[in-house]
C-alpha positions in Angstrom: 101.8 103.6 87.7 100.5 105.0 84.6 101.3 108.6 84.0 99.3 111.0 81.5 101.8 112.3 78.7 100.9 113.7 75.3 100.4 116.2 73.1 96.6 116.4 73.4 96.6 116.6 77.0 97.2 119.7 78.8 99.9 120.3 80.2 98.5 120.8 84.2 97.9 116.8 82.5 100.8 115.4 81.5 102.9 114.5 84.5 100.0 114.1 86.9 99.3 110.4 88.2 96.4 108.5 88.2 96.5 106.8 91.0 99.5 107.2 93.7 100.8 103.5 94.9 101.9 101.3 97.5 104.3 98.2 97.7 104.4 95.9 100.3 105.2 92.5 101.3 106.5 89.5 103.7 110.2 89.7 104.6 113.0 91.2 106.4 113.4 94.9 106.7 115.3 96.6 103.7 118.3 98.6 105.4 117.6 102.0 104.0 115.6 102.8 101.2 117.8 102.1 97.9 118.2 98.8 99.4 114.1 98.7 100.2 113.8 100.5 96.1 115.3 96.8 94.8 114.1 94.6 96.7 110.6 96.2 95.7 111.6 96.3 91.9 113.6 92.3 91.8 110.0 91.6 93.9 107.8 93.5 91.5 109.6 92.2 88.5 109.4 87.9 89.6 105.6 88.6 90.7 104.0 91.0 89.2 106.1 92.5 85.4 105.8 88.5 84.7 104.9 85.7 81.9 103.9 83.1 84.1 101.0 82.5 85.7 99.7 84.1 88.6 100.8 83.4 92.2 98.3 83.3 95.4 99.1 85.9 97.7 100.8 84.5 100.7 98.6 84.2 103.9 99.8 86.7 105.4 99.5 89.5 102.8 96.4 88.6 102.1 95.2 88.8 106.1 96.7 92.1 105.1 94.1 93.3 102.5 91.1 91.9 104.9 92.6 94.0 107.7 92.4 97.4 104.8 88.9 96.1 103.6 87.4 96.2 107.2 88.2 99.7 107.2 87.7 100.3 103.9 85.3 98.2 101.2 86.6 96.9 98.1 86.2 99.7 95.2 81.9 98.6 93.5 81.0 100.7 90.8 77.9 102.0 92.8 80.0 103.1 96.0 83.2 104.3 94.6 82.6 107.5 96.6 83.2 106.0 100.1 86.5 103.4 99.1 89.7 105.3 98.7 91.0 101.6 96.3 91.5 102.1 92.2 91.0 98.9 91.7 88.7 95.9 92.8 89.4 93.4 93.8 91.7 95.1 96.3 93.4 90.9 96.7 93.9 91.0 92.6 96.8 93.2 93.3 98.5 91.2 95.5 100.8 88.0 94.0 103.1 85.7 96.5 104.3 87.6 99.0 103.9 91.3 97.1 101.1 93.7 97.3 101.7 96.4 94.4 98.2 98.7 94.9 96.3 102.3 94.3 94.5 104.1 95.5 92.8 107.7 94.6 94.8 110.7 95.5 92.0 112.9 97.1 92.4 109.3 100.5 95.5 108.8 99.1 97.6 110.7 102.9 94.3 108.5 104.9 94.9 105.6 103.1 99.0 104.7 102.8 98.9 106.5 107.0 96.3 103.1 107.7 97.4 101.1 105.1 101.3 101.6 106.6 100.3 101.3 110.1 98.7 98.6 110.1 101.5 96.3 107.4 104.3 97.8 109.9 101.5 95.9 112.8 102.0 92.6 111.2 105.5 93.0 110.6 105.3 94.0 107.3 107.4 96.0 105.3 105.9 99.3 103.0 106.9 101.5 100.3 106.3 104.3 98.8 107.7 104.7 95.6 106.5 107.8 94.7 108.7 109.3 97.5 111.3 106.2 96.8 110.9 106.1 100.4 109.9 103.0 103.5 107.0 103.7 104.9 107.8 103.7 108.8 
């Protein structure tokens, strides 16, 4: 997650996040939110925060992204008001068994609920790092 900071930024924006992020991954459902946080951090460190070449998304994660894009297309320069995603292509945020992706705050409630539903229907875990909770 990216946070605004610094003296040049007004107080109202200093702690405001630029996007709402979700993590979705393959694997057994963690026992609780703490276990989910540890699992997410481990996956993030292994697949995202690394100097190693990017691992292509797994088939299940690619299918999850495709399902999200059926409802809302990838962000486009001329069409950014209709997509909740804050990055494009969305599949570019996926590595191996994990996708960690940002969405616009203005659409985060609807888009994150949909993403959690799709993840659950596909047997994937959905974790909200802002709330530090597994999504149902």
